[in-house]
Structure formats: structure tokens, C-alpha cells
Backbone as CSV, one residue per row, in Angstrom:
resi,resn,N_x,N_y,N_z,CA_x,CA_y,CA_z,C_x,C_y,C_z
1,UNK,-61.684,17.039,34.489,-61.922,15.559,34.767,-61.549,14.309,33.699
2,UNK,-61.197,15.509,32.593,-60.926,14.435,31.405,-59.562,14.503,31.378
3,UNK,-58.754,15.358,31.848,-57.550,15.432,32.278,-57.330,14.967,33.353
4,UNK,-57.360,14.826,34.313,-57.021,13.819,35.140,-56.994,12.277,35.127
5,UNK,-57.944,11.888,34.147,-57.909,10.546,33.688,-57.033,10.077,32.461
6,UNK,-56.517,11.169,31.869,-55.613,11.089,31.029,-53.942,10.643,31.309
7,UNK,-54.106,11.435,32.630,-52.918,11.419,33.625,-52.326,10.763,34.048
8,UNK,-53.528,10.156,34.693,-53.308,8.647,35.298,-53.247,7.560,34.367
9,UNK,-53.823,7.299,33.101,-53.352,6.252,32.022,-52.285,6.451,31.590
10,UNK,-51.472,7.621,31.272,-49.821,7.931,30.965,-49.024,7.602,31.993
11,UNK,-49.548,7.603,32.989,-48.355,7.521,34.156,-48.817,5.923,34.644
12,UNK,-49.453,5.116,34.320,-49.504,3.604,34.426,-49.339,3.445,33.253
13,UNK,-49.324,3.403,31.887,-48.288,3.249,30.710,-47.292,3.263,30.504
14,UNK,-46.469,4.290,31.441,-45.132,4.370,31.992,-44.568,3.562,32.972
15,UNK,-45.339,3.471,33.806,-45.079,2.757,35.050,-44.671,1.130,34.272
16,UNK,-46.017,0.413,33.350,-46.090,-0.928,33.207,-45.037,-1.033,32.302
17,UNK,-44.426,0.071,31.851,-43.405,-0.315,30.779,-41.859,-0.420,31.161
18,UNK,-41.616,0.410,32.395,-40.219,0.341,33.326,-39.791,1.878,32.825
19,UNK,-40.580,2.418,32.232,-40.273,3.973,32.004,-40.628,4.550,33.293
20,UNK,-39.478,5.702,33.967,-40.323,6.807,34.955,-40.849,8.095,34.698
21,UNK,-41.403,8.314,35.121,-41.660,9.763,35.257,-41.518,10.781,35.795
22,UNK,-41.281,12.072,35.396,-41.117,12.838,36.670,-39.525,13.360,36.694
23,UNK,-38.747,13.643,37.660,-37.254,13.718,37.344,-36.493,13.348,36.280
24,UNK,-36.953,12.400,37.030,-35.669,11.095,36.369,-35.881,10.687,35.155
25,UNK,-36.991,11.131,34.379,-37.373,11.192,33.012,-36.316,11.853,32.148
26,UNK,-35.741,13.294,32.844,-35.298,14.000,31.831,-33.708,13.536,31.547
27,UNK,-33.492,12.325,32.503,-32.159,12.316,32.372,-31.808,10.498,32.171
28,UNK,-31.383,10.731,30.576,-31.459,9.560,30.090,-29.804,8.540,30.878
29,UNK,-29.766,7.489,30.864,-29.180,6.216,31.181,-27.947,6.086,30.437
30,UNK,-27.156,6.735,30.665,-25.940,6.090,29.564,-25.824,4.867,29.000
31,UNK,-25.411,4.642,27.741,-25.111,3.297,27.145,-23.876,3.270,26.681
32,UNK,-22.749,1.753,27.315,-21.582,2.329,26.543,-21.736,1.734,24.938
33,UNK,-21.005,2.281,24.506,-21.334,1.646,23.026,-19.483,1.718,22.874
34,UNK,-19.256,0.852,21.970,-17.532,0.547,21.601,-17.549,0.701,19.965
35,UNK,-16.792,1.352,19.384,-16.714,1.932,18.281,-15.014,1.328,18.244
36,UNK,-14.895,0.911,17.202,-13.568,0.808,16.993,-12.908,1.346,15.678
37,UNK,-11.727,2.069,16.185,-10.997,3.204,15.500,-9.643,2.402,14.933
38,UNK,-9.647,2.837,13.875,-8.228,2.382,12.819,-7.271,3.635,12.515
39,UNK,-6.495,3.766,13.227,-5.464,4.371,13.241,-4.380,4.218,12.489
40,UNK,-4.122,5.145,10.953,-2.342,4.732,10.111,-1.498,4.887,11.156
41,UNK,-0.413,3.463,11.027,0.256,3.395,11.365,1.572,5.059,11.742
42,UNK,2.377,4.885,12.237,3.307,6.386,12.852,4.591,6.585,11.464
43,UNK,4.692,5.322,11.256,6.225,5.021,10.492,5.891,4.713,9.139
44,UNK,6.573,5.198,8.025,6.654,4.346,6.702,7.586,2.867,7.142
45,UNK,6.932,2.333,5.842,7.116,0.924,5.936,7.208,0.231,4.375
46,UNK,8.202,0.838,3.603,8.419,0.235,2.376,8.831,-1.174,1.943
47,UNK,8.638,-1.190,0.630,8.507,-3.079,0.319,8.238,-3.171,-0.780
48,UNK,8.679,-4.222,-1.121,8.280,-4.508,-2.632,9.049,-5.889,-3.180
49,UNK,8.394,-6.182,-4.324,8.646,-7.068,-4.843,9.239,-6.650,-6.534
50,UNK,10.307,-7.838,-7.097,10.092,-7.469,-8.539,11.166,-8.398,-9.223
51,UNK,10.748,-8.698,-10.324,11.530,-10.075,-11.549,11.234,-9.331,-12.578
52,UNK,12.699,-9.610,-13.430,13.301,-9.448,-14.563,13.127,-10.393,-15.789
53,UNK,13.453,-9.716,-16.835,14.119,-10.599,-17.770,15.241,-9.781,-18.513
54,UNK,15.959,-11.206,-19.308,17.326,-9.863,-20.029,17.183,-10.442,-21.622
55,UNK,17.317,-9.952,-22.703,17.019,-10.392,-23.876,18.616,-9.952,-24.510
56,UNK,19.128,-10.768,-25.204,20.412,-10.430,-26.155,20.387,-10.064,-27.635
57,UNK,21.138,-9.357,-27.889,21.517,-9.276,-29.425,22.095,-8.387,-29.521
58,UNK,21.927,-7.125,-30.616,22.813,-6.007,-30.937,22.479,-5.279,-30.351
59,UNK,21.398,-5.318,-29.570,20.940,-4.254,-28.326,20.401,-5.503,-27.453
60,UNK,21.091,-4.891,-25.878,20.553,-5.446,-24.744,20.176,-4.786,-24.432
61,UNK,18.433,-5.685,-23.722,17.375,-5.134,-23.142,16.905,-6.174,-22.082
62,UNK,16.534,-5.593,-20.944,15.788,-6.266,-19.998,14.586,-5.644,-19.316
63,UNK,13.442,-6.000,-19.071,12.447,-5.644,-18.528,12.014,-6.435,-16.924
64,UNK,11.522,-5.257,-15.942,11.678,-5.226,-14.770,10.209,-5.294,-14.397
65,UNK,9.899,-5.937,-13.710,8.518,-5.802,-13.246,8.407,-5.518,-11.951
66,UNK,7.933,-4.461,-11.387,7.914,-3.714,-9.846,6.575,-3.693,-9.078
67,UNK,6.946,-4.098,-8.311,5.536,-4.215,-7.560,5.295,-3.838,-6.241
68,UNK,4.750,-2.244,-5.775,5.385,-1.882,-4.224,3.976,-2.412,-3.067
69,UNK,4.563,-3.401,-1.880,3.682,-4.013,-0.997,3.875,-3.211,0.222
70,UNK,4.428,-1.692,0.293,4.674,-1.773,1.531,3.243,-0.455,1.570
71,UNK,3.581,0.462,2.573,2.312,1.002,3.372,2.431,3.021,2.957
72,UNK,3.377,2.941,2.094,3.584,4.403,1.529,4.234,4.187,-0.037
73,UNK,4.404,5.722,-0.635,4.728,5.450,-1.863,6.394,5.160,-2.065
74,UNK,7.122,4.622,-3.026,8.612,4.471,-2.705,8.948,4.990,-4.341
75,UNK,10.294,5.786,-3.929,11.020,6.578,-5.320,12.339,4.933,-5.580
76,UNK,12.296,4.498,-6.493,13.287,3.330,-6.838,13.858,3.664,-7.716
77,UNK,15.349,2.891,-7.465,16.162,3.212,-8.978,16.007,1.642,-9.508
78,UNK,16.232,1.220,-10.833,16.485,0.004,-11.370,17.763,0.166,-11.778
79,UNK,18.777,-0.733,-11.894,19.670,-0.716,-12.692,19.739,-2.387,-12.887
80,UNK,19.866,-2.281,-14.281,20.422,-3.571,-14.821,22.165,-3.816,-15.343
81,UNK,22.674,-4.839,-15.528,24.327,-5.044,-15.586,24.128,-6.492,-16.932
82,UNK,24.625,-6.249,-18.008,24.693,-7.324,-19.064,26.615,-7.675,-19.056
83,UNK,27.053,-8.528,-18.393,28.067,-8.800,-18.288,28.646,-9.407,-19.969
84,UNK,29.557,-8.344,-20.059,30.495,-8.970,-21.478,31.911,-10.030,-21.707
85,UNK,31.998,-10.736,-22.617,33.099,-10.994,-22.204,34.275,-10.210,-23.112
86,UNK,35.407,-9.604,-22.667,36.659,-8.855,-22.912,35.874,-7.525,-23.401
87,UNK,35.081,-7.445,-22.960,34.618,-5.693,-22.739,33.788,-5.482,-21.469
88,UNK,33.796,-4.061,-21.192,33.044,-3.416,-20.301,31.566,-4.180,-20.007
89,UNK,31.094,-4.257,-18.612,29.874,-4.949,-18.545,28.927,-3.445,-19.146
90,UNK,27.985,-3.710,-19.614,27.190,-2.366,-20.201,25.840,-2.804,-19.524
91,UNK,25.497,-1.704,-18.905,24.973,-1.289,-17.735,23.330,-0.025,-18.615
92,UNK,22.638,0.126,-17.916,21.579,0.837,-17.482,20.616,0.918,-16.348
93,UNK,19.835,2.076,-16.255,19.327,2.617,-15.022,18.146,3.524,-15.453
94,UNK,17.095,3.570,-14.427,16.070,4.100,-14.391,15.331,4.748,-13.327
95,UNK,15.344,5.627,-12.903,14.485,6.085,-11.696,12.414,5.449,-12.012
96,UNK,12.510,5.342,-10.787,10.430,5.243,-11.013,9.663,5.305,-10.028
97,UNK,8.903,6.224,-9.186,7.828,6.780,-8.229,6.457,5.589,-8.651
98,UNK,6.736,4.629,-7.311,5.892,3.918,-7.025,4.571,4.245,-6.086
99,UNK,3.330,4.413,-6.133,2.279,4.665,-5.212,2.266,3.185,-4.471
100,UNK,1.864,3.500,-3.359,1.752,2.307,-1.803,0.702,1.661,-3.069
101,UNK,0.626,0.586,-2.964,0.077,-0.846,-3.637,0.395,-0.843,-5.181
102,UNK,1.442,0.260,-6.090,0.952,0.140,-7.640,2.128,-0.484,-7.736
103,UNK,1.927,-0.865,-9.512,3.391,-1.965,-9.859,3.401,-0.715,-11.170
104,UNK,4.858,-1.369,-12.281,5.709,-0.765,-12.575,5.964,-1.333,-13.461
105,UNK,6.177,-1.818,-15.083,6.931,-2.077,-15.780,8.147,-1.108,-15.690
106,UNK,9.820,-1.670,-15.969,10.830,-0.923,-16.609,11.135,-1.251,-17.685
107,UNK,11.396,-0.821,-18.985,12.296,-1.678,-19.294,13.200,-0.722,-19.914
108,UNK,14.513,-1.277,-20.324,15.424,-1.040,-19.985,16.393,-1.326,-21.353
109,UNK,17.041,-0.980,-22.025,18.096,-0.841,-23.258,19.609,-0.762,-23.233
110,UNK,20.694,-0.924,-23.691,21.899,-0.438,-23.923,22.712,-1.151,-25.574
111,UNK,23.557,-0.597,-25.430,24.062,-1.145,-27.016,25.037,-2.389,-26.595
112,UNK,25.182,-3.007,-27.359,25.968,-4.023,-27.148,27.436,-3.473,-27.096
113,UNK,28.489,-4.026,-26.586,29.625,-3.598,-27.058,30.182,-4.560,-27.646
114,UNK,30.411,-5.877,-27.307,30.772,-6.698,-27.692,30.258,-7.441,-29.008
115,UNK,31.460,-8.611,-29.308,30.373,-9.257,-30.276,29.593,-10.213,-29.953
116,UNK,28.980,-10.616,-30.955,28.041,-11.369,-29.854,28.614,-12.841,-29.448
117,UNK,29.742,-13.135,-30.118,30.071,-14.459,-29.054,30.449,-14.422,-27.864
118,UNK,31.031,-12.893,-27.118,31.284,-12.675,-26.448,29.894,-12.372,-25.636
119,UNK,29.198,-11.705,-25.557,28.325,-11.863,-24.766,27.957,-12.847,-23.841
120,UNK,27.988,-12.584,-22.519,27.863,-14.072,-21.569,26.274,-13.548,-21.303
121,UNK,25.878,-14.951,-21.619,24.037,-15.287,-20.659,24.058,-14.601,-19.551
122,UNK,22.924,-14.129,-19.499,22.507,-13.724,-17.746,22.788,-12.505,-17.497
123,UNK,21.885,-11.586,-16.803,22.175,-10.576,-16.481,22.097,-10.033,-15.135
124,UNK,22.379,-9.098,-14.512,22.315,-8.868,-13.088,21.197,-7.551,-12.934
125,UNK,20.301,-7.433,-12.167,19.281,-6.572,-12.104,18.989,-6.384,-10.440
126,UNK,19.154,-4.641,-9.877,19.289,-4.190,-8.736,17.882,-3.480,-8.561
127,UNK,17.395,-3.602,-7.586,16.074,-2.474,-7.548,16.962,-1.318,-6.101
128,UNK,16.812,-0.062,-5.670,17.510,0.040,-4.866,16.218,1.339,-4.127
129,UNK,15.470,1.270,-3.093,14.627,2.556,-2.459,15.171,3.325,-2.522
130,UNK,15.336,4.917,-2.783,16.077,5.710,-2.426,14.938,6.411,-1.781
131,UNK,13.833,6.541,-1.499,13.106,7.502,-0.351,11.702,7.045,-0.569
132,UNK,10.681,7.992,-0.136,9.280,7.466,0.206,8.730,9.183,-0.202
133,UNK,7.248,8.436,-0.603,6.420,9.846,-0.644,5.492,9.365,-0.341
134,UNK,4.460,10.772,-0.203,2.814,10.118,0.203,2.411,10.040,1.456
135,UNK,1.263,10.049,1.876,1.088,9.839,3.136,1.056,7.922,3.204
136,UNK,1.279,7.899,5.130,1.382,6.618,4.982,0.192,5.907,4.912
137,UNK,-0.315,4.830,4.127,-1.764,4.100,4.518,-1.975,3.202,5.440
138,UNK,-3.067,3.239,6.044,-3.587,2.377,7.351,-3.368,1.028,6.759
139,UNK,-2.582,0.508,6.173,-2.211,-1.249,6.278,-1.401,-0.865,4.913
140,UNK,-0.704,-2.307,4.645,0.068,-2.876,3.925,-0.988,-2.863,2.285
141,UNK,-0.558,-2.731,1.187,-1.787,-2.634,0.271,-1.348,-4.778,-0.482
142,UNK,-0.485,-5.187,-0.097,-0.039,-6.214,-0.967,0.563,-7.206,-0.256
143,UNK,1.291,-7.911,-0.360,2.333,-8.969,0.499,3.085,-9.550,-0.701
144,UNK,4.462,-9.659,-0.110,5.624,-10.220,-1.120,4.904,-11.846,-1.613
145,UNK,5.482,-11.560,-2.653,5.390,-13.009,-3.766,6.813,-13.602,-3.575
């Protein structure tokens, strides 16, 4: 008799709380859940910024600061040319690997072949992306400046 009273009380609590007893109790009601999924881009998108300065003397020097703002690592070539009056231009170059979001400071030097008055002011520097490496990142790591 005590078991029958407990069963009736449990059934009354379940019915009062909106739960169902019996065969329907074993089937949970599906609840839609929305979970955002971020997929990495399928294509590499290299990009970056650079700025530089030049110095003159018996040795010509340049400093170029590189920043990779793309979504993949980059292999780049930095070339600097110093024009000289009455002589061929002096030049120097170096290859650098920049991971996505990475920065690098490239210092280049070249001997001056002209006399000091023959060195023209200014230099020309170029940065060329030779290729990419590594996995494509989900988003670009920076913004162009």
C-alpha cells in the first residue's frame, strides 16, 4: 500500500511539473542548438607593409622594417639601390621568411664606389613576395598601415 501511494505522488509531481510519465518519458525533445563554426580561408592571402631609411658614408647602409599582415607566412626579398653619380648604382639584397603576423628588421650594407660628392641623396628599396609557407590562418593578423 505504501508503494502505491508513492507511485501516485510521483505521478502527480511529474504531471504538475509538465513532465510526462510512461513511453514518452524515454524520448527527449530535440532542442536546436546553434554553434558558430569558424573555417579558415581556403586561399592564402599574403600582404604586408614596409618602410625604410638610408644612410650614406664610406659604407652605404639601409634599414627596412617589414610587417606581414597577411594570413600566411611569406618569403620575401628586400632589395636596396643607392644611385651614385658617375658610377654604377650600389645595391644589396636579402631574403627573409616572415610568419603570419611577424615583423623583421633587415639591415643592408654596400661599399660606396663613388666619392662622397658623387653620392646622390636617397635610395630605392623594393620588397618582393617570392612565395608563401605554413598553414593559412583563420584571419589576417594585422592591418595595413
